[in-house]
Kinemage of the C-alpha trace (Angstrom):
@kinemage 1
@onewidth
@group {chain A} dominant
@subgroup {mainchain}
@vectorlist {calphas} color= white
{ca met a 1} P -22.743 -43.431 -31.349
{ca met a 2} L -20.159 -42.193 -28.879
{ca arg a 3} L -21.071 -41.976 -25.269
{ca glu a 4} L -19.689 -39.273 -22.976
{ca thr a 5} L -18.706 -40.251 -19.526
{ca ile a 6} L -18.878 -37.565 -16.933
{ca leu a 7} L -16.910 -38.166 -13.804
{ca cys a 8} L -18.120 -36.238 -10.833
{ca val a 9} L -15.668 -35.956 -7.963
{ca arg a 10} L -16.921 -34.668 -4.677
{ca ser a 11} L -14.308 -33.236 -2.393
{ca arg a 12} L -14.728 -33.564 1.333
{ca val a 13} L -13.122 -30.975 3.514
{ca glu a 14} L -13.147 -31.392 7.257
{ca pro a 15} L -14.400 -29.316 8.918
{ca pro a 16} L -16.730 -28.055 6.205
{ca ala a 17} L -16.084 -24.498 5.039
{ca arg a 18} L -18.332 -21.767 6.413
{ca ile a 19} L -18.879 -19.051 3.854
{ca asn a 20} L -20.488 -16.004 5.406
{ca gly a 21} L -20.521 -13.960 2.223
{ca ile a 22} L -18.384 -12.734 -0.612
{ca leu a 23} L -16.632 -9.481 -1.346
{ca ile a 24} L -16.790 -7.936 -4.801
{ca gln a 25} L -14.687 -4.888 -5.581
{ca gln a 26} L -14.199 -2.743 -8.601
{ca met a 27} L -11.217 -3.415 -10.823
{ca ile a 28} L -8.668 -0.674 -10.250
{ca pro a 29} L -7.096 0.674 -13.448
{ca ser a 30} L -3.336 0.634 -13.699
{ca gly a 31} L -1.441 3.666 -12.467
{ca val a 32} L 1.718 4.452 -10.567
{ca glu a 33} L 2.185 1.993 -7.723
{ca met a 34} L 3.452 3.584 -4.512
{ca met a 35} L 3.815 2.360 -0.942
{ca ile a 36} L 3.610 3.944 2.487
{ca gly a 37} L 5.007 2.152 5.481
{ca val a 38} L 5.196 2.822 9.189
{ca arg a 39} L 7.597 1.338 11.696
{ca val a 40} L 7.623 2.217 15.349
{ca asp a 41} L 11.237 2.138 16.457
{ca pro a 42} L 11.808 1.674 20.214
{ca leu a 43} L 14.442 4.436 20.207
{ca phe a 44} L 13.178 6.928 17.603
{ca gly a 45} L 9.427 6.334 17.726
{ca pro a 46} L 7.166 6.270 14.671
{ca leu a 47} L 8.864 6.457 11.277
{ca ile a 48} L 7.134 6.998 7.936
{ca leu a 49} L 8.504 5.312 4.820
{ca val a 50} L 7.462 6.283 1.282
{ca gly a 51} L 8.558 4.688 -1.963
{ca leu a 52} L 7.746 3.054 -5.228
{ca gly a 53} L 5.299 0.262 -4.557
{ca gly a 54} L 4.204 -3.078 -5.870
{ca val a 55} L 7.114 -5.279 -6.904
{ca arg a 56} L 9.306 -2.202 -7.366
{ca val a 57} L 9.640 -1.792 -3.605
{ca glu a 58} L 11.718 -4.974 -3.495
{ca leu a 59} L 13.314 -4.591 -6.918
{ca val a 60} L 14.686 -1.043 -6.831
{ca lys a 61} L 14.442 -0.280 -3.090
{ca asp a 62} L 13.688 3.377 -3.758
{ca thr a 63} L 12.345 4.725 -0.475
{ca ala a 64} L 12.549 7.799 1.757
{ca leu a 65} L 12.287 7.722 5.554
{ca gln a 66} L 11.436 10.378 8.131
{ca leu a 67} L 10.199 10.694 11.704
{ca ala a 68} L 6.413 10.861 11.950
{ca pro a 69} L 4.308 12.912 11.869
{ca val a 70} L 5.255 14.899 8.783
{ca asn a 71} L 3.620 18.030 7.426
{ca his a 72} L 2.637 18.589 3.799
{ca glu a 73} L 5.932 20.251 2.839
{ca glu a 74} L 7.944 17.395 4.383
{ca ala a 75} L 5.785 14.816 2.599
{ca met a 76} L 6.395 16.605 -0.711
{ca gly a 77} L 10.125 16.507 0.072
{ca leu a 78} L 9.948 12.749 0.638
{ca leu a 79} L 8.303 12.277 -2.763
{ca asp a 80} L 10.792 14.594 -4.473
{ca ser a 81} L 13.739 12.682 -2.979
{ca leu a 82} L 12.794 9.390 -4.664
{ca arg a 83} L 15.012 8.361 -7.573
{ca gly a 84} L 11.897 7.229 -9.460
{ca gln a 85} L 9.895 10.377 -8.744
{ca arg a 86} L 9.678 11.099 -12.494
{ca leu a 87} L 7.136 8.265 -12.678
{ca leu a 88} L 4.736 10.590 -10.835
{ca asp a 89} L 4.880 13.029 -13.765
{ca gly a 90} L 3.670 10.551 -16.384
{ca phe a 91} L 7.044 9.196 -17.454
{ca arg a 92} L 6.883 7.643 -20.965
{ca gly a 93} L 3.144 8.133 -21.286
{ca gly a 94} L 2.251 6.654 -17.896
{ca ala a 95} L -0.373 8.008 -15.550
{ca thr a 96} L 0.336 11.333 -13.906
{ca val a 97} L -0.056 11.646 -10.167
{ca asp a 98} L -1.309 14.630 -8.208
{ca arg a 99} L 1.669 14.968 -5.858
{ca ala a 100} L -0.304 17.170 -3.473
{ca ala a 101} L -2.973 14.463 -3.080
{ca leu a 102} L -0.331 11.782 -2.564
{ca ala a 103} L 1.525 13.991 -0.064
{ca asp a 104} L -1.760 14.525 1.793
{ca thr a 105} L -2.127 10.737 2.075
{ca val a 106} L 1.428 10.498 3.438
{ca val a 107} L 0.633 13.213 6.005
{ca arg a 108} L -2.506 11.426 7.174
{ca val a 109} L -0.784 8.048 7.508
{ca ser a 110} L 2.066 9.702 9.425
{ca glu a 111} L -0.446 11.310 11.791
{ca leu a 112} L -2.071 7.910 12.308
{ca ala a 113} L 1.382 6.471 13.066
{ca ala a 114} L 2.081 9.180 15.638
{ca asp a 115} L -1.357 8.807 17.245
{ca leu a 116} L -1.094 5.003 17.503
{ca ala a 117} L 2.627 4.746 18.290
{ca gly a 118} L 1.849 3.057 21.609
{ca glu a 119} L -0.281 0.366 19.956
{ca leu a 120} L 1.136 -0.047 16.453
{ca ala a 121} L 4.299 -1.993 15.591
{ca glu a 122} L 4.093 -1.533 11.834
{ca leu a 123} L 1.786 -0.641 8.986
{ca asp a 124} L 2.333 -1.378 5.298
{ca ile a 125} L 0.115 0.025 2.569
{ca asn a 126} L 1.287 -1.508 -0.689
{ca pro a 127} L 0.343 -0.841 -3.359
{ca leu a 128} L -1.320 2.515 -3.494
{ca ile a 129} L -2.556 2.895 -7.060
{ca cys a 130} L -2.139 6.543 -8.018
{ca ile a 131} L -3.885 8.051 -11.038
{ca asn a 132} L -4.190 11.831 -11.143
{ca ser a 133} L -5.752 12.845 -7.799
{ca ser a 134} L -7.110 9.345 -7.157
{ca ile a 135} L -5.016 7.533 -4.521
{ca ile a 136} L -6.396 4.040 -3.858
{ca ala a 137} L -5.012 1.672 -1.224
{ca val a 138} L -5.242 -1.813 -2.685
{ca asp a 139} L -3.663 -3.773 0.157
{ca ala a 140} L -2.601 -3.004 3.709
{ca leu a 141} L -1.274 -4.810 6.745
{ca ala a 142} L -1.266 -3.452 10.296
{ca val a 143} L 0.587 -5.211 13.103
{ca arg a 144} L -0.153 -4.390 16.722
{ca lys a 145} L 2.589 -4.197 19.322
{ca lys a 146} L 2.974 -7.319 21.396
{ca thr a 147} L 2.093 -6.783 25.011
């Protein structure tokens, strides 16, 4: 008869962790990954940056930049100027993206950038998962200006 030995290791962390709760979110289906960024330049003011998101933002560096705020037509122009803009049309069987809905998101973020230009240093929303008219921000980072 074989005996099993179970080794129980108890880890001690100092100070002990305080868990106030957990966060459970739905799994987002794959789609076109986009990014929207904001930088507040001391000379030019708030700038809106739009491009392919996820790892593509670093890999292909396909972005468009404009002074914020932008209107809907300008946001559509930013999207149309991207080299990878064909991805938004369902390239090679991928998800299609409602450009008007994505442009509306760009407009709203640019308005936020203009409204908070005195307080905001930068804002990065990456990735935005885009599937049809569904535009879902998966991760974002806002940095306040240092005073």
